[in-house]
C-alpha positions as CSV (number, residue, x, y, z in Angstrom):
1,M,90.6,151.6,100.4
2,L,89.6,149.7,103.4
3,I,85.9,150.5,103.3
4,A,86.0,149.9,99.5
5,G,87.4,146.5,100.2
6,V,84.7,145.7,102.8
7,T,81.7,147.1,100.8
8,A,82.7,145.0,97.8
9,N,82.0,142.0,99.8
10,L,78.6,143.0,101.0
11,P,75.4,142.4,99.0
12,F,74.4,145.9,99.5
13,G,77.9,147.5,99.0
14,R,77.1,149.3,95.9
15,S,74.3,151.0,97.6
16,L,76.4,152.6,100.2
17,E,77.2,155.7,98.1
18,F,73.5,156.3,97.7
19,I,72.7,155.6,101.3
20,S,75.2,158.1,102.4
21,H,73.2,161.2,101.1
22,F,70.8,160.3,104.0
23,I,73.4,160.1,106.7
24,P,73.8,163.4,108.6
25,S,77.5,162.6,109.8
26,Q,79.9,164.2,107.4
27,K,82.7,161.7,108.8
28,V,80.5,158.8,107.9
29,K,79.6,160.3,104.5
30,W,83.3,160.6,103.7
31,F,84.0,157.2,104.7
32,L,81.4,155.6,102.5
33,N,82.3,157.7,99.6
34,G,85.9,156.3,99.3
35,R,85.4,154.7,96.0
36,K,83.7,157.8,94.4
37,R,86.6,159.8,95.6
38,I,89.1,157.3,93.8
39,R,87.0,157.6,90.6
40,E,87.0,161.3,90.7
41,Y,90.8,161.5,91.5
42,G,91.5,159.3,88.5
43,F,89.3,161.4,86.2
44,Q,91.0,164.7,87.2
45,A,94.5,163.2,86.9
46,L,93.5,162.2,83.3
47,K,91.9,165.5,82.6
48,A,95.3,167.3,83.7
49,Y,97.3,164.6,81.6
50,Y,95.1,165.1,78.5
51,N,95.2,169.0,78.8
52,H,99.1,168.6,79.1
53,M,99.3,166.2,76.1
54,K,97.1,168.7,73.9
55,T,99.1,171.7,74.9
56,H,102.4,170.0,73.8
57,N,100.7,168.5,70.6
58,E,101.3,165.0,71.8
59,V,97.9,163.6,71.9
60,G,97.9,159.9,70.7
61,R,101.6,159.5,71.4
62,S,101.1,157.6,74.8
63,P,99.7,154.2,74.1
64,L,98.3,154.1,78.0
65,L,94.5,154.7,77.3
66,S,95.2,157.4,74.9
67,K,92.4,156.6,72.4
68,L,89.7,156.2,75.3
69,I,91.0,159.6,76.9
70,E,90.8,161.3,73.6
71,K,87.3,159.9,72.8
72,T,86.1,160.8,76.3
73,M,87.3,164.5,76.0
74,T,86.1,165.1,72.6
75,D,82.9,163.0,72.5
76,E,81.3,162.8,75.9
77,R,77.9,161.7,74.6
78,N,79.2,158.4,73.3
79,F,82.0,157.8,75.4
80,P,80.7,159.1,79.0
81,P,83.4,160.3,81.6
82,A,81.9,157.6,83.9
83,L,83.4,154.8,81.6
84,L,86.8,156.2,81.6
85,Q,86.5,157.1,85.5
86,A,85.6,153.2,86.1
87,E,88.7,152.1,84.0
88,I,91.0,154.6,85.7
89,S,90.0,153.6,89.3
90,N,90.5,149.9,88.2
91,L,94.0,150.8,87.1
92,I,94.8,152.8,90.4
93,I,93.4,149.9,92.5
94,A,94.1,146.7,90.7
95,G,97.4,147.8,88.9
96,T,99.3,149.3,92.0
97,D,98.0,148.2,95.5
98,T,97.5,144.7,94.7
99,S,101.0,144.2,93.1
100,A,102.6,146.2,96.1
101,I,100.8,144.0,98.5
102,T,101.8,140.8,96.8
103,L,105.4,141.7,96.3
104,T,105.7,142.8,100.0
105,Y,104.4,139.5,101.4
106,L,106.4,137.6,98.7
107,I,109.6,139.2,99.8
108,W,108.7,139.0,103.5
109,N,108.1,135.3,103.2
110,I,111.6,134.8,101.4
111,I,113.3,136.9,104.2
112,K,111.4,134.9,107.1
113,H,112.1,131.5,105.9
114,A,115.9,130.8,105.7
115,D,115.3,127.4,103.9
116,V,113.2,128.9,101.2
117,R,115.6,131.6,100.7
118,K,118.6,129.2,100.3
119,Q,116.6,126.7,97.9
120,L,115.3,129.7,95.9
121,K,119.0,131.1,95.6
122,V,120.3,127.9,94.4
123,E,117.7,127.7,91.7
124,V,117.9,131.3,90.5
125,E,121.7,130.7,90.2
126,T,121.2,128.1,87.7
127,L,119.9,130.9,85.1
128,G,123.3,132.5,84.7
129,G,123.5,136.1,83.7
130,D,121.7,136.0,80.4
131,F,118.0,135.2,80.9
132,D,114.6,136.4,80.1
133,D,111.1,136.1,81.6
134,S,110.3,132.8,79.9
135,K,113.3,131.1,81.3
136,L,112.5,132.6,84.8
137,A,108.9,131.2,84.7
138,K,110.1,127.8,83.9
139,L,111.8,127.7,87.4
140,P,109.7,125.2,89.4
141,Y,110.6,126.3,93.0
142,M,110.3,130.0,92.2
143,K,106.8,129.2,90.6
144,N,105.9,127.5,94.0
145,V,107.1,130.4,96.2
146,V,105.1,132.8,94.1
147,T,102.0,130.7,93.9
148,E,102.0,129.9,97.7
149,S,102.4,133.6,98.5
150,L,99.4,134.3,96.5
151,R,97.6,131.6,98.1
152,L,98.2,132.8,101.6
153,Y,98.5,136.6,101.1
154,G,96.6,137.2,97.9
155,A,95.5,140.9,97.7
156,A,91.9,140.1,96.3
157,N,90.8,137.5,99.0
158,G,87.2,138.7,99.0
159,G,84.4,137.5,96.9
160,L,84.9,137.3,93.1
161,P,81.4,137.5,91.7
162,R,80.6,135.4,88.4
163,E,77.6,134.9,86.3
164,V,76.3,131.3,85.7
165,P,76.6,130.5,82.0
166,P,73.7,129.7,79.7
167,G,72.2,126.2,80.7
168,G,73.0,126.6,84.2
169,Y,75.5,124.3,86.2
170,E,75.5,121.4,88.8
171,L,77.6,121.8,91.7
172,A,77.9,119.5,94.6
173,G,74.4,118.1,93.9
174,H,72.8,121.6,93.5
175,H,71.5,123.2,90.2
176,L,72.7,126.7,89.8
177,P,70.3,128.5,87.1
178,A,71.7,130.4,84.3
179,G,72.4,134.1,84.9
180,V,72.5,133.9,88.7
181,T,75.5,135.7,90.2
182,V,77.7,133.3,92.4
183,S,80.6,134.2,94.6
184,T,83.1,132.4,96.8
185,Q,85.9,133.7,99.0
186,A,89.4,133.2,97.8
187,Y,90.5,133.3,101.4
188,T,88.4,130.4,102.4
189,L,89.1,128.3,99.4
190,S,92.9,128.8,99.9
191,R,92.8,127.3,103.3
192,L,90.7,124.2,102.6
193,P,92.7,121.2,104.5
194,S,91.1,118.8,102.2
195,V,92.9,120.6,99.2
196,F,96.0,122.0,101.3
197,P,97.0,119.6,104.0
198,D,98.8,122.2,106.2
199,P,96.8,125.3,105.0
200,L,98.3,127.8,107.2
201,K,101.9,126.8,106.3
């Protein structure tokens, strides 16, 4: 996971799996092929899942990717395994690690700051026993605690590439042509003193 995070932010990061073929050290190869192992692990787990569902005549009953799994297992030409591998590795990484990291820091912050914990407790107690997500989302202090935890300890702090839309874009006196990939670090943006007067607090 560490090398995958680092290489995702390097301009040549996606080439490292290819480059690793020319490196004689097995340890370095293993290190550089972390993302490939995650993709393969996800695909093998899905194959086992699909075979289990097929054996028990339950194909299609599970909503989680069931149609895509079935298409991949029965029609590899039109639905290549690489498509499914990419989707599953995204779910393994984006659906688990990011949530775990964010929630860990969120709880740590609440425990660390007694004043935050006290104010949050007062606000949450206004909900009573019968509440749903929509009522929880309307709590202003709760929202601040969540967004500040994401700002300071977001799990995706690296560059998030985006393509400039048709017609281009003017930014700070610079013209960005259409189709160009631009990226900025969430970590840096989240700590701009001009936006956040005390950015590390």
